[in-house]
Biopython code that builds the backbone (N, CA, C, O; Angstrom):
import numpy as np
from Bio.PDB.StructureBuilder import StructureBuilder

atoms = [
    (1, "UNK", "N", (0.850, -1.174, 0.000)),
    (1, "UNK", "CA", (0.000, 0.000, 0.000)),
    (1, "UNK", "C", (0.899, 1.242, 0.000)),
    (1, "UNK", "O", (2.001, 1.216, 0.549)),
    (2, "UNK", "N", (0.439, 2.288, -0.597)),
    (2, "UNK", "CA", (1.170, 3.538, -0.673)),
    (2, "UNK", "C", (1.388, 4.105, 0.738)),
    (2, "UNK", "O", (0.485, 4.045, 1.573)),
    (3, "UNK", "N", (2.575, 4.651, 1.004)),
    (3, "UNK", "CA", (2.910, 5.163, 2.340)),
    (3, "UNK", "C", (1.994, 6.311, 2.760)),
    (3, "UNK", "O", (1.569, 6.376, 3.913)),
    (4, "UNK", "N", (1.688, 7.213, 1.832)),
    (4, "UNK", "CA", (0.817, 8.343, 2.187)),
    (4, "UNK", "C", (-0.597, 7.879, 2.499)),
    (4, "UNK", "O", (-1.248, 8.443, 3.378)),
    (5, "UNK", "N", (-1.085, 6.859, 1.792)),
    (5, "UNK", "CA", (-2.406, 6.316, 2.096)),
    (5, "UNK", "C", (-2.398, 5.638, 3.467)),
    (5, "UNK", "O", (-3.363, 5.749, 4.223)),
    (6, "UNK", "N", (-1.318, 4.944, 3.781)),
    (6, "UNK", "CA", (-1.199, 4.307, 5.089)),
    (6, "UNK", "C", (-1.200, 5.354, 6.199)),
    (6, "UNK", "O", (-1.835, 5.158, 7.235)),
    (7, "UNK", "N", (-0.498, 6.453, 5.989)),
    (7, "UNK", "CA", (-0.464, 7.512, 6.998)),
    (7, "UNK", "C", (-1.819, 8.200, 7.122)),
    (7, "UNK", "O", (-2.225, 8.579, 8.221)),
    (8, "UNK", "N", (-2.515, 8.361, 6.008)),
    (8, "UNK", "CA", (-3.859, 8.939, 6.059)),
    (8, "UNK", "C", (-4.804, 8.041, 6.857)),
    (8, "UNK", "O", (-5.590, 8.524, 7.672)),
    (9, "UNK", "N", (-4.721, 6.743, 6.618)),
    (9, "UNK", "CA", (-5.556, 5.802, 7.376)),
    (9, "UNK", "C", (-5.185, 5.803, 8.860)),
    (9, "UNK", "O", (-6.057, 5.661, 9.716)),
    (10, "UNK", "N", (-3.904, 5.963, 9.164)),
    (10, "UNK", "CA", (-3.479, 6.044, 10.560)),
    (10, "UNK", "C", (-4.043, 7.301, 11.210)),
    (10, "UNK", "O", (-4.445, 7.266, 12.373)),
    (11, "UNK", "N", (-4.078, 8.423, 10.467)),
    (11, "UNK", "CA", (-4.645, 9.660, 11.001)),
    (11, "UNK", "C", (-6.148, 9.496, 11.253)),
    (11, "UNK", "O", (-6.660, 9.927, 12.286)),
    (12, "UNK", "N", (-6.841, 8.878, 10.312)),
    (12, "UNK", "CA", (-8.289, 8.643, 10.474)),
    (12, "UNK", "C", (-8.535, 7.744, 11.680)),
    (12, "UNK", "O", (-9.457, 7.985, 12.459)),
    (13, "UNK", "N", (-7.715, 6.713, 11.835)),
    (13, "UNK", "CA", (-7.852, 5.833, 12.996)),
    (13, "UNK", "C", (-7.626, 6.615, 14.286)),
    (13, "UNK", "O", (-8.328, 6.389, 15.272)),
    (14, "UNK", "N", (-6.665, 7.525, 14.295)),
    (14, "UNK", "CA", (-6.421, 8.355, 15.470)),
    (14, "UNK", "C", (-7.596, 9.262, 15.781)),
    (14, "UNK", "O", (-7.951, 9.453, 16.945)),
    (15, "UNK", "N", (-8.197, 9.820, 14.742)),
    (15, "UNK", "CA", (-9.383, 10.666, 14.951)),
    (15, "UNK", "C", (-10.518, 9.838, 15.543)),
    (15, "UNK", "O", (-11.187, 10.280, 16.477)),
    (16, "UNK", "N", (-10.735, 8.658, 15.014)),
    (16, "UNK", "CA", (-11.807, 7.805, 15.541)),
    (16, "UNK", "C", (-11.531, 7.390, 16.989)),
    (16, "UNK", "O", (-12.437, 7.380, 17.822)),
    (17, "UNK", "N", (-10.289, 7.052, 17.276)),
    (17, "UNK", "CA", (-9.931, 6.713, 18.661)),
    (17, "UNK", "C", (-10.146, 7.908, 19.578)),
    (17, "UNK", "O", (-10.635, 7.756, 20.698)),
    (18, "UNK", "N", (-9.786, 9.082, 19.112)),
    (18, "UNK", "CA", (-9.978, 10.288, 19.911)),
    (18, "UNK", "C", (-11.442, 10.608, 20.141)),
    (18, "UNK", "O", (-11.824, 11.037, 21.230)),
    (19, "UNK", "N", (-12.265, 10.402, 19.118)),
    (19, "UNK", "CA", (-13.702, 10.646, 19.280)),
    (19, "UNK", "C", (-14.280, 9.693, 20.311)),
    (19, "UNK", "O", (-15.089, 10.097, 21.146)),
    (20, "UNK", "N", (-13.873, 8.434, 20.260)),
    (20, "UNK", "CA", (-14.344, 7.469, 21.252)),
    (20, "UNK", "C", (-13.855, 7.861, 22.645)),
    (20, "UNK", "O", (-14.631, 7.847, 23.600)),
    (21, "UNK", "N", (-12.577, 8.209, 22.765)),
    (21, "UNK", "CA", (-11.997, 8.530, 24.070)),
    (21, "UNK", "C", (-12.624, 9.790, 24.668)),
    (21, "UNK", "O", (-13.136, 9.759, 25.787)),
    (22, "UNK", "N", (-12.584, 10.882, 23.933)),
    (22, "UNK", "CA", (-13.066, 12.150, 24.475)),
    (22, "UNK", "C", (-14.591, 12.226, 24.491)),
    (22, "UNK", "O", (-15.165, 12.883, 25.360)),
    (23, "UNK", "N", (-15.247, 11.571, 23.554)),
    (23, "UNK", "CA", (-16.709, 11.476, 23.615)),
    (23, "UNK", "C", (-17.147, 10.663, 24.812)),
    (23, "UNK", "O", (-18.134, 10.999, 25.466)),
    (24, "UNK", "N", (-16.417, 9.585, 25.108)),
    (24, "UNK", "CA", (-16.709, 8.791, 26.300)),
    (24, "UNK", "C", (-16.474, 9.571, 27.574)),
    (24, "UNK", "O", (-17.218, 9.420, 28.543)),
    (25, "UNK", "N", (-15.450, 10.402, 27.585)),
    (25, "UNK", "CA", (-15.190, 11.247, 28.745)),
    (25, "UNK", "C", (-16.327, 12.247, 28.943)),
    (25, "UNK", "O", (-16.780, 12.466, 30.066)),
    (26, "UNK", "N", (-16.778, 12.844, 27.863)),
    (26, "UNK", "CA", (-17.888, 13.799, 27.941)),
    (26, "UNK", "C", (-19.150, 13.111, 28.455)),
    (26, "UNK", "O", (-19.856, 13.658, 29.302)),
    (27, "UNK", "N", (-19.433, 11.919, 27.947)),
    (27, "UNK", "CA", (-20.610, 11.165, 28.400)),
    (27, "UNK", "C", (-20.493, 10.848, 29.887)),
    (27, "UNK", "O", (-21.467, 10.971, 30.629)),
    (28, "UNK", "N", (-19.310, 10.443, 30.319)),
    (28, "UNK", "CA", (-19.086, 10.092, 31.723)),
    (28, "UNK", "C", (-19.309, 11.297, 32.626)),
    (28, "UNK", "O", (-19.964, 11.184, 33.663)),
    (29, "UNK", "N", (-18.779, 12.430, 32.248)),
    (29, "UNK", "CA", (-18.933, 13.628, 33.071)),
    (29, "UNK", "C", (-20.400, 14.014, 33.177)),
    (29, "UNK", "O", (-20.843, 14.464, 34.235)),
    (30, "UNK", "N", (-21.151, 13.850, 32.114)),
    (30, "UNK", "CA", (-22.587, 14.172, 32.158)),
    (30, "UNK", "C", (-23.369, 13.200, 33.032)),
    (30, "UNK", "O", (-24.375, 13.586, 33.628)),
    (31, "UNK", "N", (-22.925, 11.941, 33.121)),
    (31, "UNK", "CA", (-23.646, 10.927, 33.890)),
    (31, "UNK", "C", (-23.263, 10.884, 35.366)),
    (31, "UNK", "O", (-23.959, 10.250, 36.159)),
    (32, "UNK", "N", (-22.184, 11.538, 35.747)),
    (32, "UNK", "CA", (-21.721, 11.476, 37.141)),
    (32, "UNK", "C", (-22.769, 12.014, 38.106)),
    (32, "UNK", "O", (-22.981, 11.432, 39.170)),
    (33, "UNK", "N", (-23.423, 13.107, 37.757)),
    (33, "UNK", "CA", (-24.381, 13.739, 38.670)),
    (33, "UNK", "C", (-25.538, 12.809, 39.024)),
    (33, "UNK", "O", (-26.047, 12.854, 40.144)),
    (34, "UNK", "N", (-25.952, 11.977, 38.090)),
    (34, "UNK", "CA", (-27.092, 11.100, 38.350)),
    (34, "UNK", "C", (-26.674, 9.701, 38.786)),
    (34, "UNK", "O", (-27.529, 8.846, 39.015)),
    (35, "UNK", "N", (-25.390, 9.461, 38.902)),
    (35, "UNK", "CA", (-24.905, 8.137, 39.278)),
    (35, "UNK", "C", (-24.941, 7.952, 40.793)),
    (35, "UNK", "O", (-24.657, 8.878, 41.553)),
    (36, "UNK", "N", (-25.292, 6.746, 41.214)),
    (36, "UNK", "CA", (-25.277, 6.441, 42.644)),
    (36, "UNK", "C", (-23.856, 6.146, 43.120)),
    (36, "UNK", "O", (-23.546, 6.326, 44.298)),
    (37, "UNK", "N", (-23.002, 5.699, 42.220)),
    (37, "UNK", "CA", (-21.611, 5.407, 42.557)),
    (37, "UNK", "C", (-20.700, 6.086, 41.528)),
    (37, "UNK", "O", (-20.202, 5.431, 40.613)),
    (38, "UNK", "N", (-20.483, 7.391, 41.678)),
    (38, "UNK", "CA", (-19.726, 8.130, 40.668)),
    (38, "UNK", "C", (-18.262, 7.693, 40.553)),
    (38, "UNK", "O", (-17.700, 7.711, 39.458)),
    (39, "UNK", "N", (-17.645, 7.304, 41.662)),
    (39, "UNK", "CA", (-16.238, 6.888, 41.601)),
    (39, "UNK", "C", (-16.096, 5.621, 40.766)),
    (39, "UNK", "O", (-15.159, 5.495, 39.978)),
    (40, "UNK", "N", (-17.009, 4.699, 40.934)),
    (40, "UNK", "CA", (-16.979, 3.463, 40.150)),
    (40, "UNK", "C", (-17.192, 3.755, 38.669)),
    (40, "UNK", "O", (-16.535, 3.167, 37.809)),
    (41, "UNK", "N", (-18.116, 4.666, 38.380)),
    (41, "UNK", "CA", (-18.370, 5.051, 36.994)),
    (41, "UNK", "C", (-17.129, 5.687, 36.375)),
    (41, "UNK", "O", (-16.759, 5.357, 35.247)),
    (42, "UNK", "N", (-16.488, 6.591, 37.102)),
    (42, "UNK", "CA", (-15.279, 7.235, 36.595)),
    (42, "UNK", "C", (-14.168, 6.229, 36.329)),
    (42, "UNK", "O", (-13.513, 6.276, 35.288)),
    (43, "UNK", "N", (-13.961, 5.326, 37.273)),
    (43, "UNK", "CA", (-12.895, 4.343, 37.117)),
    (43, "UNK", "C", (-13.173, 3.394, 35.960)),
    (43, "UNK", "O", (-12.279, 3.112, 35.162)),
    (44, "UNK", "N", (-14.407, 2.897, 35.863)),
    (44, "UNK", "CA", (-14.758, 1.973, 34.780)),
    (44, "UNK", "C", (-14.634, 2.669, 33.426)),
    (44, "UNK", "O", (-14.132, 2.082, 32.467)),
    (45, "UNK", "N", (-15.087, 3.909, 33.350)),
    (45, "UNK", "CA", (-14.991, 4.656, 32.106)),
    (45, "UNK", "C", (-13.533, 4.868, 31.712)),
    (45, "UNK", "O", (-13.167, 4.707, 30.547)),
    (46, "UNK", "N", (-12.706, 5.230, 32.690)),
    (46, "UNK", "CA", (-11.292, 5.433, 32.410)),
    (46, "UNK", "C", (-10.647, 4.153, 31.882)),
    (46, "UNK", "O", (-9.899, 4.189, 30.906)),
    (47, "UNK", "N", (-10.935, 3.033, 32.523)),
    (47, "UNK", "CA", (-10.327, 1.771, 32.104)),
    (47, "UNK", "C", (-10.770, 1.374, 30.689)),
    (47, "UNK", "O", (-9.949, 0.941, 29.880)),
    (48, "UNK", "N", (-12.047, 1.519, 30.398)),
    (48, "UNK", "CA", (-12.550, 1.158, 29.068)),
    (48, "UNK", "C", (-11.944, 2.073, 28.013)),
    (48, "UNK", "O", (-11.468, 1.604, 26.979)),
    (49, "UNK", "N", (-11.960, 3.386, 28.273)),
    (49, "UNK", "CA", (-11.421, 4.335, 27.297)),
    (49, "UNK", "C", (-9.932, 4.126, 27.075)),
    (49, "UNK", "O", (-9.462, 4.174, 25.938)),
    (50, "UNK", "N", (-9.184, 3.895, 28.155)),
    (50, "UNK", "CA", (-7.740, 3.675, 28.021)),
    (50, "UNK", "C", (-7.436, 2.377, 27.278)),
    (50, "UNK", "O", (-6.543, 2.343, 26.431)),
    (51, "UNK", "N", (-8.168, 1.314, 27.587)),
    (51, "UNK", "CA", (-7.925, 0.038, 26.901)),
    (51, "UNK", "C", (-8.220, 0.143, 25.408)),
    (51, "UNK", "O", (-7.460, -0.363, 24.582)),
    (52, "UNK", "N", (-9.320, 0.798, 25.068)),
    (52, "UNK", "CA", (-9.664, 0.972, 23.652)),
    (52, "UNK", "C", (-8.599, 1.819, 22.950)),
    (52, "UNK", "O", (-8.158, 1.475, 21.854)),
    (53, "UNK", "N", (-8.190, 2.914, 23.572)),
    (53, "UNK", "CA", (-7.196, 3.792, 22.950)),
    (53, "UNK", "C", (-5.849, 3.083, 22.802)),
    (53, "UNK", "O", (-5.233, 3.139, 21.738)),
    (54, "UNK", "N", (-5.393, 2.421, 23.857)),
    (54, "UNK", "CA", (-4.094, 1.748, 23.782)),
    (54, "UNK", "C", (-4.110, 0.597, 22.791)),
    (54, "UNK", "O", (-3.142, 0.402, 22.056)),
    (55, "UNK", "N", (-5.192, -0.165, 22.759)),
    (55, "UNK", "CA", (-5.288, -1.251, 21.782)),
    (55, "UNK", "C", (-5.310, -0.695, 20.361)),
    (55, "UNK", "O", (-4.687, -1.260, 19.461)),
    (56, "UNK", "N", (-6.018, 0.399, 20.161)),
    (56, "UNK", "CA", (-6.050, 1.030, 18.843)),
    (56, "UNK", "C", (-4.690, 1.546, 18.422)),
    (56, "UNK", "O", (-4.277, 1.356, 17.278)),
    (57, "UNK", "N", (-3.985, 2.204, 19.348)),
    (57, "UNK", "CA", (-2.636, 2.689, 19.036)),
    (57, "UNK", "C", (-1.700, 1.524, 18.716)),
    (57, "UNK", "O", (-0.904, 1.599, 17.780)),
    (58, "UNK", "N", (-1.797, 0.459, 19.489)),
    (58, "UNK", "CA", (-0.938, -0.698, 19.255)),
    (58, "UNK", "C", (-1.222, -1.331, 17.892)),
    (58, "UNK", "O", (-0.301, -1.722, 17.175)),
    (59, "UNK", "N", (-2.499, -1.424, 17.546)),
    (59, "UNK", "CA", (-2.883, -2.003, 16.260)),
    (59, "UNK", "C", (-2.388, -1.139, 15.100)),
    (59, "UNK", "O", (-1.860, -1.659, 14.118)),
    (60, "UNK", "N", (-2.557, 0.173, 15.213)),
    (60, "UNK", "CA", (-2.125, 1.089, 14.148)),
    (60, "UNK", "C", (-0.598, 1.143, 14.071)),
    (60, "UNK", "O", (-0.039, 1.235, 12.978)),
    (61, "UNK", "N", (0.076, 1.088, 15.213)),
    (61, "UNK", "CA", (1.533, 1.200, 15.280)),
    (61, "UNK", "C", (2.204, 0.180, 14.374)),
    (61, "UNK", "O", (2.967, 0.564, 13.488)),
    (62, "UNK", "N", (1.950, -1.072, 14.564)),
    (62, "UNK", "CA", (2.483, -2.126, 13.711)),
    (62, "UNK", "C", (3.982, -2.040, 13.463)),
    (62, "UNK", "O", (4.450, -2.488, 12.416)),
    (63, "UNK", "N", (4.754, -1.476, 14.399)),
    (63, "UNK", "CA", (6.191, -1.408, 14.231)),
    (63, "UNK", "C", (6.694, -0.195, 13.466)),
    (63, "UNK", "O", (7.896, -0.078, 13.229)),
    (64, "UNK", "N", (5.814, 0.702, 13.076)),
    (64, "UNK", "CA", (6.214, 1.880, 12.308)),
    (64, "UNK", "C", (5.925, 3.135, 13.143)),
    (64, "UNK", "O", (4.767, 3.460, 13.407)),
    (65, "UNK", "N", (6.985, 3.828, 13.552)),
    (65, "UNK", "CA", (6.810, 4.985, 14.424)),
    (65, "UNK", "C", (6.086, 6.130, 13.728)),
    (65, "UNK", "O", (5.435, 6.935, 14.394)),
    (66, "UNK", "N", (6.183, 6.223, 12.398)),
    (66, "UNK", "CA", (5.488, 7.300, 11.676)),
    (66, "UNK", "C", (3.970, 7.145, 11.792)),
    (66, "UNK", "O", (3.244, 8.119, 11.991)),
    (67, "UNK", "N", (3.511, 5.904, 11.663)),
    (67, "UNK", "CA", (2.060, 5.672, 11.803)),
    (67, "UNK", "C", (1.594, 5.999, 13.209)),
    (67, "UNK", "O", (0.510, 6.552, 13.393)),
    (68, "UNK", "N", (2.411, 5.658, 14.209)),
    (68, "UNK", "CA", (2.051, 5.977, 15.589)),
    (68, "UNK", "C", (1.970, 7.485, 15.797)),
    (68, "UNK", "O", (1.045, 7.976, 16.444)),
    (69, "UNK", "N", (2.925, 8.212, 15.257)),
    (69, "UNK", "CA", (2.943, 9.663, 15.393)),
    (69, "UNK", "C", (1.737, 10.303, 14.700)),
    (69, "UNK", "O", (1.100, 11.195, 15.259)),
    (70, "UNK", "N", (1.430, 9.853, 13.499)),
    (70, "UNK", "CA", (0.282, 10.401, 12.771)),
    (70, "UNK", "C", (-1.024, 10.033, 13.468)),
    (70, "UNK", "O", (-1.958, 10.834, 13.508)),
    (71, "UNK", "N", (-1.088, 8.830, 14.011)),
    (71, "UNK", "CA", (-2.275, 8.406, 14.761)),
    (71, "UNK", "C", (-2.451, 9.288, 15.998)),
    (71, "UNK", "O", (-3.571, 9.682, 16.323)),
    (72, "UNK", "N", (-1.363, 9.597, 16.678)),
    (72, "UNK", "CA", (-1.431, 10.478, 17.841)),
    (72, "UNK", "C", (-1.878, 11.881, 17.439)),
    (72, "UNK", "O", (-2.646, 12.513, 18.165)),
    (73, "UNK", "N", (-1.414, 12.372, 16.305)),
    (73, "UNK", "CA", (-1.868, 13.681, 15.822)),
    (73, "UNK", "C", (-3.372, 13.669, 15.521)),
    (73, "UNK", "O", (-4.072, 14.643, 15.796)),
    (74, "UNK", "N", (-3.859, 12.565, 14.956)),
    (74, "UNK", "CA", (-5.292, 12.434, 14.727)),
    (74, "UNK", "C", (-6.070, 12.393, 16.029)),
    (74, "UNK", "O", (-7.158, 12.959, 16.132)),
    (75, "UNK", "N", (-5.504, 11.720, 17.023)),
    (75, "UNK", "CA", (-6.120, 11.638, 18.353)),
    (75, "UNK", "C", (-6.259, 13.034, 18.957)),
    (75, "UNK", "O", (-7.311, 13.381, 19.493)),
    (76, "UNK", "N", (-5.203, 13.826, 18.869)),
    (76, "UNK", "CA", (-5.244, 15.187, 19.397)),
    (76, "UNK", "C", (-6.159, 16.089, 18.575)),
    (76, "UNK", "O", (-6.776, 17.005, 19.117)),
    (77, "UNK", "N", (-6.250, 15.837, 17.276)),
    (77, "UNK", "CA", (-7.187, 16.588, 16.433)),
    (77, "UNK", "C", (-8.625, 16.308, 16.860)),
    (77, "UNK", "O", (-9.474, 17.200, 16.848)),
    (78, "UNK", "N", (-8.881, 15.072, 17.232)),
    (78, "UNK", "CA", (-10.222, 14.706, 17.690)),
    (78, "UNK", "C", (-10.563, 15.417, 18.989)),
    (78, "UNK", "O", (-11.723, 15.752, 19.229)),
    (79, "UNK", "N", (-9.566, 15.647, 19.825)),
    (79, "UNK", "CA", (-9.812, 16.387, 21.066)),
    (79, "UNK", "C", (-10.318, 17.783, 20.732)),
    (79, "UNK", "O", (-11.279, 18.259, 21.335)),
    (80, "UNK", "N", (-9.677, 18.433, 19.779)),
    (80, "UNK", "CA", (-10.142, 19.760, 19.371)),
    (80, "UNK", "C", (-11.543, 19.694, 18.775)),
    (80, "UNK", "O", (-12.380, 20.554, 19.050)),
    (81, "UNK", "N", (-11.796, 18.683, 17.967)),
    (81, "UNK", "CA", (-13.107, 18.529, 17.343)),
    (81, "UNK", "C", (-14.199, 18.300, 18.383)),
    (81, "UNK", "O", (-15.248, 18.942, 18.332)),
    (82, "UNK", "N", (-13.960, 17.399, 19.317)),
    (82, "UNK", "CA", (-14.975, 17.085, 20.335)),
    (82, "UNK", "C", (-15.227, 18.295, 21.221)),
    (82, "UNK", "O", (-16.380, 18.605, 21.519)),
    (83, "UNK", "N", (-14.173, 18.987, 21.650)),
    (83, "UNK", "CA", (-14.391, 20.164, 22.490)),
    (83, "UNK", "C", (-15.112, 21.274, 21.723)),
    (83, "UNK", "O", (-15.864, 22.045, 22.318)),
    (84, "UNK", "N", (-14.891, 21.361, 20.420)),
    (84, "UNK", "CA", (-15.614, 22.345, 19.620)),
    (84, "UNK", "C", (-17.085, 21.952, 19.478)),
    (84, "UNK", "O", (-17.962, 22.815, 19.511)),
    (85, "UNK", "N", (-17.357, 20.667, 19.321)),
    (85, "UNK", "CA", (-18.738, 20.218, 19.142)),
    (85, "UNK", "C", (-19.575, 20.319, 20.410)),
    (85, "UNK", "O", (-20.782, 20.545, 20.327)),
    (86, "UNK", "N", (-18.965, 20.158, 21.581)),
    (86, "UNK", "CA", (-19.751, 20.142, 22.818)),
    (86, "UNK", "C", (-19.761, 21.487, 23.537)),
    (86, "UNK", "O", (-20.323, 21.600, 24.626)),
    (87, "UNK", "N", (-19.154, 22.496, 22.949)),
    (87, "UNK", "CA", (-19.137, 23.802, 23.599)),
    (87, "UNK", "C", (-20.552, 24.368, 23.670)),
    (87, "UNK", "O", (-21.408, 24.016, 22.859)),
    (88, "UNK", "N", (-20.792, 25.241, 24.635)),
    (88, "UNK", "CA", (-22.101, 25.884, 24.703)),
    (88, "UNK", "C", (-22.332, 26.724, 23.442)),
    (88, "UNK", "O", (-21.428, 27.416, 22.974)),
    (89, "UNK", "N", (-23.524, 26.656, 22.913)),
    (89, "UNK", "CA", (-23.821, 27.334, 21.650)),
    (89, "UNK", "C", (-23.853, 28.854, 21.787)),
    (89, "UNK", "O", (-23.290, 29.562, 20.953)),
    (90, "UNK", "N", (-24.505, 29.357, 22.829)),
    (90, "UNK", "CA", (-24.603, 30.797, 23.018)),
    (90, "UNK", "C", (-24.208, 31.117, 24.449)),
    (90, "UNK", "O", (-24.645, 30.473, 25.403)),
    (91, "UNK", "N", (-23.386, 32.111, 24.559)),
    (91, "UNK", "CA", (-23.039, 32.577, 25.897)),
    (91, "UNK", "C", (-24.146, 33.500, 26.370)),
    (91, "UNK", "O", (-24.545, 34.417, 25.654)),
    (92, "UNK", "N", (-24.634, 33.263, 27.557)),
    (92, "UNK", "CA", (-25.673, 34.103, 28.121)),
    (92, "UNK", "C", (-25.010, 35.329, 28.716)),
    (92, "UNK", "O", (-24.158, 35.208, 29.597)),
    (93, "UNK", "N", (-25.389, 36.505, 28.248)),
    (93, "UNK", "CA", (-24.755, 37.706, 28.793)),
    (93, "UNK", "C", (-25.122, 37.890, 30.265)),
    (93, "UNK", "O", (-26.270, 37.698, 30.666)),
    (94, "UNK", "N", (-24.147, 38.254, 31.035)),
    (94, "UNK", "CA", (-24.349, 38.459, 32.465)),
    (94, "UNK", "C", (-24.397, 39.950, 32.725)),
    (94, "UNK", "O", (-23.538, 40.703, 32.265)),
    (95, "UNK", "N", (-25.410, 40.370, 33.465)),
    (95, "UNK", "CA", (-25.521, 41.786, 33.789)),
    (95, "UNK", "C", (-24.442, 42.150, 34.796)),
    (95, "UNK", "O", (-24.140, 41.374, 35.703)),
    (96, "UNK", "N", (-23.866, 43.330, 34.634)),
    (96, "UNK", "CA", (-22.881, 43.748, 35.640)),
    (96, "UNK", "C", (-23.563, 43.979, 36.979)),
    (96, "UNK", "O", (-24.736, 44.351, 37.035)),
    (97, "UNK", "N", (-22.837, 43.759, 38.029)),
    (97, "UNK", "CA", (-23.406, 43.939, 39.372)),
    (97, "UNK", "C", (-23.771, 45.409, 39.572)),
    (97, "UNK", "O", (-23.043, 46.315, 39.168)),
    (98, "UNK", "N", (-24.897, 45.605, 40.194)),
    (98, "UNK", "CA", (-25.325, 46.979, 40.469)),
    (98, "UNK", "C", (-24.569, 47.505, 41.686)),
    (98, "UNK", "O", (-24.230, 46.767, 42.611)),
    (99, "UNK", "N", (-24.330, 48.770, 41.646)),
    (99, "UNK", "CA", (-23.587, 49.378, 42.743)),
    (99, "UNK", "C", (-24.492, 49.495, 43.962)),
    (99, "UNK", "O", (-25.627, 49.964, 43.884)),
    (100, "UNK", "N", (-23.954, 49.060, 45.069)),
    (100, "UNK", "CA", (-24.722, 49.131, 46.310)),
    (100, "UNK", "C", (-24.775, 50.584, 46.802)),
    (100, "UNK", "O", (-23.769, 51.292, 46.831)),
    (101, "UNK", "N", (-25.957, 50.985, 47.177)),
    (101, "UNK", "CA", (-26.112, 52.346, 47.722)),
    (101, "UNK", "C", (-26.345, 52.208, 49.212)),
    (101, "UNK", "O", (-27.286, 51.551, 49.657)),
    (102, "UNK", "N", (-25.480, 52.834, 49.960)),
    (102, "UNK", "CA", (-25.572, 52.761, 51.421)),
    (102, "UNK", "C", (-26.019, 54.114, 51.961)),
    (102, "UNK", "O", (-25.764, 55.156, 51.359)),
    (103, "UNK", "N", (-26.680, 54.077, 53.091)),
    (103, "UNK", "CA", (-27.091, 55.308, 53.734)),
    (103, "UNK", "C", (-25.856, 55.999, 54.322)),
    (103, "UNK", "O", (-24.921, 55.326, 54.756)),
    (104, "UNK", "N", (-25.847, 57.349, 54.338)),
    (104, "UNK", "CA", (-24.678, 58.067, 54.891)),
    (104, "UNK", "C", (-24.515, 57.876, 56.359)),
    (104, "UNK", "O", (-23.582, 58.417, 56.953)),
]
sb = StructureBuilder()
sb.init_structure("model")
sb.init_model(0)
sb.init_chain("A")
sb.init_seg("    ")
for serial, (resi, resn, name, xyz) in enumerate(atoms, 1):
    if name == "N":
        sb.init_residue(resn, " ", resi, " ")
    sb.init_atom(name, np.array(xyz, "f"), 0.0, 1.0, " ", f" {name:<3s}", serial, name[0])
structure = sb.get_structure()
């Protein structure tokens, strides 16, 4: 297979791994408030996300450091994408505090 195509596929794999990792983190943070055992949820989520990410990196790596590096760049690109997608759509303007008037 062509080297540039292999690197492109490694980047796509990194983006997908990043979407799973950071999307899973976002889902976990949203579910913590309603969880009866938030520490268990956090730990289980961390273990699942880390295992998926590490297995994906290992699979993509295949002994070639360039693919690993490009996959990591895709992973970090996904972080930017996920944080951009989950940001609040509109900032609610906050009124400035009114000045307190005290009696002389």
